C-alpha positions as CSV (number, residue, x, y, z in Angstrom):
1,M,-21.9,16.6,-30.5
2,T,-21.3,14.8,-33.8
3,L,-22.9,16.2,-36.9
4,Q,-25.0,13.1,-37.1
5,A,-26.5,13.8,-33.7
6,K,-27.0,17.4,-34.7
7,F,-28.9,16.3,-37.7
8,A,-31.1,14.1,-35.6
9,E,-31.8,17.1,-33.3
10,L,-32.6,19.3,-36.3
11,D,-35.0,16.7,-37.7
12,N,-36.8,16.5,-34.4
13,D,-37.1,20.3,-34.3
14,D,-37.9,20.7,-38.0
15,K,-34.9,22.9,-38.5
16,A,-31.8,23.2,-40.7
17,L,-28.2,24.4,-40.6
18,L,-26.4,26.6,-43.1
19,A,-23.3,25.1,-44.6
20,V,-20.9,27.7,-46.0
21,N,-17.8,27.3,-48.1
22,F,-14.7,29.3,-47.1
23,Y,-11.7,30.1,-49.3
24,N,-9.3,32.0,-47.1
25,F,-9.1,33.5,-43.6
26,E,-11.2,36.4,-44.6
27,T,-14.2,34.3,-45.7
28,L,-13.8,31.9,-42.8
29,S,-13.8,34.9,-40.5
30,A,-17.0,36.2,-42.1
31,V,-18.8,32.9,-41.7
32,L,-17.9,32.5,-38.0
33,K,-18.6,36.2,-37.2
34,A,-22.1,35.7,-38.7
35,A,-22.7,32.5,-36.7
36,A,-21.5,34.1,-33.5
37,A,-23.7,37.2,-34.0
38,Q,-26.7,35.0,-34.6
39,D,-25.8,32.7,-31.8
40,T,-26.2,29.6,-34.0
41,A,-24.3,26.5,-35.1
42,I,-22.7,26.4,-38.6
43,I,-21.1,24.0,-41.0
44,L,-17.8,25.1,-42.5
45,Q,-17.1,23.6,-45.9
46,S,-13.9,23.3,-47.9
47,T,-13.5,21.8,-51.4
48,K,-10.5,20.2,-53.1
49,S,-9.8,23.6,-54.7
50,T,-9.5,25.3,-51.3
51,I,-7.4,22.5,-50.0
52,D,-5.1,22.8,-53.1
53,Y,-4.8,26.5,-52.4
54,L,-4.2,26.5,-48.6
55,G,-3.0,23.0,-48.0
56,L,-4.9,20.4,-46.1
57,E,-3.2,21.0,-42.7
58,V,-3.6,24.7,-42.9
59,T,-7.3,24.4,-44.0
60,S,-8.0,22.0,-41.1
61,K,-6.0,23.8,-38.4
62,L,-7.1,27.3,-39.5
63,A,-10.7,26.2,-39.3
64,R,-10.2,24.7,-35.8
65,A,-8.4,27.7,-34.5
66,A,-11.0,30.1,-35.8
67,I,-13.9,28.0,-34.4
68,H,-12.2,28.2,-31.0
69,Q,-11.5,31.9,-31.3
70,Y,-15.1,32.8,-32.2
71,G,-16.6,30.4,-29.7
72,V,-19.1,28.9,-32.3
73,E,-20.5,25.4,-32.4
74,A,-19.3,24.3,-35.9
75,W,-18.3,21.3,-37.9
76,L,-15.7,21.0,-40.7
77,H,-17.0,19.3,-43.8
78,L,-15.2,18.2,-47.0
79,D,-17.5,19.2,-49.9
80,H,-17.8,17.5,-53.3
81,A,-14.9,15.1,-53.0
82,T,-14.4,12.6,-55.8
83,D,-11.0,11.3,-54.7
84,I,-11.1,8.6,-52.1
85,D,-7.5,9.4,-51.1
86,L,-8.4,13.0,-50.4
87,I,-11.3,11.8,-48.2
88,Q,-9.0,9.6,-46.2
89,R,-6.5,12.4,-45.7
90,A,-9.3,14.7,-44.6
91,L,-10.5,12.2,-42.1
92,D,-6.9,11.8,-40.8
93,A,-6.7,15.6,-40.5
94,G,-9.8,15.7,-38.3
95,Y,-12.7,16.6,-40.5
96,D,-16.0,16.0,-38.9
97,S,-17.8,15.2,-42.2
98,V,-17.0,14.2,-45.7
99,M,-18.9,14.1,-49.0
100,I,-18.3,11.5,-51.6
101,D,-19.7,12.8,-54.9
102,A,-20.1,9.9,-57.3
103,S,-23.4,11.2,-58.6
104,E,-22.3,11.3,-62.2
105,E,-21.3,7.6,-62.0
106,P,-23.7,4.7,-62.7
107,M,-25.8,3.9,-59.7
108,E,-23.9,0.8,-58.6
109,I,-20.6,2.7,-58.7
110,N,-22.1,5.5,-56.7
111,K,-23.3,3.0,-54.2
112,E,-19.9,1.2,-54.1
113,K,-17.9,4.3,-53.5
114,S,-20.3,5.7,-51.0
115,R,-20.3,2.4,-49.0
116,K,-16.5,2.4,-49.0
117,V,-16.4,6.0,-47.6
118,V,-18.9,5.0,-44.9
119,E,-16.6,2.2,-43.9
120,M,-13.6,4.6,-43.9
121,A,-15.4,7.2,-41.8
122,E,-16.7,4.8,-39.2
123,P,-13.6,4.6,-37.0
124,Y,-13.5,8.4,-36.9
125,G,-17.2,8.8,-36.1
126,A,-17.4,11.1,-39.1
127,N,-20.6,12.0,-41.0
128,V,-20.8,10.9,-44.6
129,E,-22.8,12.7,-47.3
130,A,-23.4,11.4,-50.8
131,E,-25.4,12.8,-53.7
132,L,-28.2,11.1,-55.7
133,G,-29.6,12.6,-58.9
134,Y,-28.4,15.4,-61.2
135,I,-27.6,18.7,-59.5
136,A,-25.9,20.9,-62.2
137,K,-22.4,22.0,-61.3
138,L,-20.8,25.2,-62.4
139,G,-20.6,25.1,-66.2
140,Q,-23.0,22.2,-66.6
141,S,-26.4,22.5,-68.2
142,K,-29.3,23.5,-65.9
143,E,-31.8,22.2,-68.4
144,E,-31.0,18.5,-67.8
145,V,-33.5,17.0,-65.3
146,A,-32.8,13.9,-63.2
147,F,-34.5,14.4,-59.9
148,T,-33.9,12.1,-57.0
149,Q,-36.7,9.5,-56.6
150,P,-38.0,8.4,-53.2
151,D,-37.6,4.7,-53.9
152,E,-34.0,5.2,-55.1
153,A,-33.2,7.3,-52.1
154,R,-34.6,4.7,-49.7
155,T,-32.5,1.9,-51.4
156,F,-29.4,4.0,-51.7
157,V,-29.3,5.0,-48.1
158,K,-30.1,1.4,-46.9
159,D,-27.4,-0.1,-49.2
160,T,-24.7,2.4,-48.4
161,G,-25.3,3.6,-44.8
162,V,-24.7,7.3,-45.6
163,N,-25.8,9.7,-43.0
164,A,-26.8,12.6,-45.3
165,L,-28.0,12.7,-48.9
166,A,-27.8,15.6,-51.3
167,V,-31.0,15.4,-53.4
168,A,-31.9,16.8,-56.8
169,I,-35.2,18.6,-56.5
170,G,-34.6,21.6,-58.8
171,S,-31.6,23.4,-57.4
172,A,-28.2,23.9,-59.2
173,H,-24.8,25.2,-58.3
174,G,-23.9,28.7,-59.2
175,F,-26.3,31.5,-60.1
176,Y,-29.6,30.8,-61.8
177,D,-30.7,32.0,-65.2
178,R,-34.3,32.2,-63.9
179,E,-35.9,31.7,-60.6
180,P,-35.7,28.1,-59.5
181,E,-38.7,26.1,-58.6
182,L,-38.0,23.4,-56.0
183,D,-40.2,20.3,-56.1
184,I,-41.3,20.4,-52.5
185,E,-43.8,17.6,-52.9
186,L,-41.1,15.3,-54.2
187,L,-38.9,16.4,-51.3
188,A,-41.6,15.5,-48.8
189,D,-41.8,12.0,-50.3
190,I,-38.1,11.6,-50.2
191,H,-38.1,12.6,-46.5
192,K,-40.7,10.0,-45.8
193,A,-38.7,7.4,-47.6
194,T,-35.4,7.7,-45.8
195,P,-34.0,8.6,-42.4
196,A,-30.9,10.3,-43.9
197,A,-30.5,14.0,-43.3
198,L,-31.4,15.6,-46.6
199,V,-29.1,18.3,-48.1
200,L,-30.0,21.2,-50.5
201,H,-27.1,22.1,-52.7
202,G,-27.0,25.3,-54.8
203,G,-28.6,27.4,-52.1
204,S,-27.4,30.7,-53.6
205,G,-30.3,32.5,-55.3
206,I,-33.2,30.3,-54.1
207,P,-36.1,32.5,-52.8
208,D,-36.4,32.5,-49.0
209,A,-39.9,31.1,-49.1
210,Q,-38.8,28.1,-51.0
211,I,-35.9,27.5,-48.7
212,Q,-38.2,27.7,-45.7
213,S,-40.7,25.3,-47.3
214,A,-37.8,22.9,-48.0
215,I,-36.8,23.0,-44.4
216,H,-40.4,22.1,-43.3
217,N,-40.3,19.2,-45.7
218,G,-37.0,17.6,-44.7
219,I,-34.0,19.6,-45.7
220,R,-31.5,19.7,-42.8
221,K,-28.4,21.2,-44.5
222,I,-28.4,24.1,-46.9
223,N,-25.2,24.7,-48.9
224,L,-24.1,28.2,-49.8
225,A,-21.0,29.2,-51.8
226,T,-21.6,31.3,-54.9
227,E,-23.1,34.3,-53.0
228,V,-20.1,34.3,-50.6
229,K,-17.5,34.5,-53.4
230,N,-19.6,36.9,-55.4
231,G,-20.3,39.2,-52.5
232,F,-16.7,39.3,-51.3
233,M,-15.2,39.9,-54.7
234,N,-17.7,42.5,-55.9
235,T,-17.2,44.5,-52.6
236,L,-13.5,44.5,-53.2
237,R,-14.0,45.6,-56.8
238,D,-16.1,48.5,-55.6
239,E,-13.7,49.5,-52.8
240,L,-10.2,49.2,-54.4
241,P,-10.6,52.0,-57.0
242,K,-11.5,54.4,-54.2
243,S,-8.3,53.7,-52.1
244,D,-4.6,54.0,-52.4
245,E,-4.1,51.7,-49.4
246,I,-1.5,49.0,-49.7
247,D,-2.1,47.4,-46.4
248,L,-4.4,44.5,-47.3
249,R,-5.5,44.2,-43.6
250,K,-7.2,47.5,-44.1
251,V,-8.7,46.6,-47.4
252,F,-10.3,43.2,-46.6
253,P,-12.6,44.2,-43.6
254,T,-15.2,45.9,-45.8
255,A,-15.6,42.7,-47.9
256,I,-15.6,40.6,-44.7
257,S,-18.4,42.8,-43.3
258,H,-20.4,42.5,-46.5
259,V,-20.3,38.7,-46.4
260,Q,-21.0,38.6,-42.6
261,Q,-24.1,40.7,-43.1
262,L,-25.3,38.5,-46.0
263,L,-24.8,35.4,-43.9
264,E,-26.5,36.8,-40.9
265,E,-29.6,37.5,-43.0
266,K,-29.5,33.9,-44.4
267,I,-29.1,32.4,-40.9
268,A,-31.9,34.5,-39.5
269,M,-34.2,33.5,-42.4
270,I,-33.3,29.8,-41.9
271,N,-33.9,30.0,-38.2
272,Q,-37.3,31.6,-38.7
273,A,-38.5,28.8,-40.8
């Protein structure tokens, strides 16, 4: 099943999928173990930074081999790509889905780049995600407000043909300085305005009730990254001073288990929405 078909199924059932970034074998393993334990589908996400670290071929083939090993229904997604060449290479490497992030460009440039990626992805049958509005990235101000507007979303999707749209409704990447407040009413209006699968970026730290409300008002993909990195590294920091072990294969499992448990709880919460 293509990710586009899965999104249509989710929309019909008023459900969503968790989309989790992985950074190495250990975090990839944690994601897939959680999905297998919860008997659910999952989206595996890699960014340019992970591809720079692992290499594109290793990233793609490692994900494919792990999906097969754990027997999970999963899709491989390129997250927050700004480089058209990287998107092309990811498509050639077998990615199921790609994101073109031109959200900080003027609207017409965002449309132009998104339209080009849609054309590139068509021969591969790949899903294309774009972003509209201001969703603060790591290091950027969370005070700036530029929420996605329904009319703009309708026109953007119609003019570009993207399958999925990351919308700005009050979330941000990284940890929050204070509890976020998603604009659920605005989300509902965007959902009515466009057939695109709506994506919630910055899922780390959003209260469960808000995430569940967002699902019922059109969110079909929920991105999670910061909590995975933070949970993995903090567990290692806690465990390493207690051990003289030099075999990294005996050190990592505790951190893997922590992330797996975190993700199982997230998946269960999403599936209960």
